[in-house]
N, C-alpha and C positions, 0 to 999 in steps of 0.2 A: 892393715893385714895383707900379706902377699896372697896372690891369687891361688896358689897351691895350698896355702894354709886355710883359706876360706873354703876351698873344696873339701879338705880333710874334715874341717869343723862341721861343714854342712852334712857330710856323709855320716859323721857321728851322731849329729842331731836327729837325722832321719832314722838311723838304726835304732836309737833310743825310743823314738816316737813309735816305730813299728813294733818294738818289743812291748812297750806299754799298751799299745792298742791290742796286741794279741792277747796279753794278759787280761785286759778288760773284757774282751770278747769271751775269753775262757770263763771268767767269772759270771758273765751274763748270759751263758749259753743255756737258756731254759728251753725245754722241750714241751710243747703244748700237746697234751695227750688227748684233748677233746677239741675238735675243730668248730664246734658250735653249730654245725650243719647236719651231721649224720653220725652214725656209730663207726665210721672208718677207724681202724686201729684197735678195735675191741672185739671180743667174741665172748659168747656164754661159756661159763664153766662147764655146764652140762648142755651139749649142742641141741638135745631134744627137749629141753625144758621150755616152759612158757616164757616168752620174753616180754617183760614189763617195762623195758627201757625204751625211751623215745626222746626226741629233741623238740623242745617247745620254746620258740622265740630265743634261740641261742643258749638254752639251759638243758642240761642233762637230767632227765626226770625219770624216776622209777616209781611205778605203782604195782603193788602186789595183787595177785600172785606173780612172782618173778623168779629170777635166779641171779647168782653172782655174775658180775661182769668183769672180764680179765683183759688187761692190756696185751696187745701183741708183742710189744717191746719188753725186753727184760733189762734189769738194772742191777748193779752190785752196790756201790756206795753212792748215795745221792741226797740232795735236798728235795723236798716236795712241798708244793703249796696247793691248797685247795680251799674252796668256800662252799658251805652247804647250809641248807635249811630244811627243817622238818616240821610236820604238823605235831600236835600234842600226842605224847605217848608213843612216838615212833622210835625206831631202832635201826641202825645200820653200822657200817664200819669200813675203814680203809686198810687193806692189807699191804704192808711193805714187803716186797720181794714175794708176795703172795703167802707170807708165813707169819707176820707179826701185825695183829690187828690194833690199830688205833680206834678205839670204841667211839661210836656216834650214838647218842641216846638222849632222850628228854630228861635231863637231870638238873635242871635249874634249881639252885638253892640247896642241893643235897651235899652232905659231907663227903670228903674225898675217901674213895676206896678203889680197889683194883678193877672194878667193872663199870665205873661211871664214865661219862663223856670225856674224851681225851686221855683215858687210861690206855696202857698197853694191856689189852684185855686179860685179866686174871693173872698178870705177871708183874706189872709196875703200877703203883698207886701214885697218882699226881700229888704234888705238894699243896695244891689249891684247886678250887673249882670255879673258874671264871666263866662257866656256861651261861649263855644268854637264854631267855625264855623261848619257847617254841614259836615258829613263825618269823624269827629274825635271822638274818644271815650271820654265820659264824666263820672264823677263819682259823686254819691250822697251817703252821710252818714247822716242818719236822725234818730231821736228819737221821739217816742211818748210816753208820760207817763201822765196818767190822761187825762186832756183835753188841754195839751200843746204839742207843737212840736217844734223841733229844726231841721234845715236843713243845711248841709254843701255841697255846690256845687263846685266841682273841687278844693277842699281843702280851700274854703273860706266860713266862716260863714255868711250866708245870712239871716237866721231866727233863732232867739234865744228865746226859751221858749215862743213862741207866743201862746195865748189862742185860742182854736178852739171853736168858738161860736155855730157852727152848722155844720152838713155835707155839703160838697160841692155838686154841680150839678153832677148828674150821679151816686150818691151813691147807694150802694146795699140796704140799709135800713136806718132807723133813730134810731136804737137801740144803742145810743151813750154810754151807760154804759156797754155794752156787748163786749166780745172779737169778733174779726172779721178777715176775711182773707186778704191776699194780692190780689189786683186785678190790672191786667195790661190792660190798655185801648187798645182795638185792632180795633175799628171801625172808627178811624180817619185818620190813615196814617201808612206807613211802619215804622218799628222800629226793632232794634236788641238789645238784652240783653245778659249779661254775668255776672258771679260771683254774682248771686242774693242770698243773704243769710239774715237770721234774728237771732237775739240774745234776747231771752226773758230777761227782767230785773225785779228785785224785788224792795222792798222798800229801 
């Protein structure tokens, strides 16, 4: 192969590698919302409310009485991953864009309905209930894009591209076409979170 041909070939290979690398970085561009050290990047929904949120050995812990915790950052379309654990009988939730609550509740063994763990609260009923017993770590991987949401609870697809007709109860606002924060419900019961991260997605 002639030297100029080698140069052209090498440039093409490097360009393809750079493009692939950029695409991979875009796919893997997760934003950690909790740094495991303090509450940087978060604020109380009601600034004057009692703050029951704290950091304990790298975990985000809430003890009632407390208030909802809201991320400083706002997002439009995104994937979200979080892990949580609660004591028996507890209740919490994660609000996508601050408007659509994925329920957190001690619902091991219960039949699916629109208010159980993993449901879009009062709006979308999961197809099954893979909730674990209280005291065990549970995992949610969810996506919100436009007015549709998908939820995977403990590795099981329970909601798939479900339409979000309106915000759920307790929403921050009704500006459904606008970006919004992540809100962690804090006034219902004790809850512990870890590995809370978001990945914005495009078209």
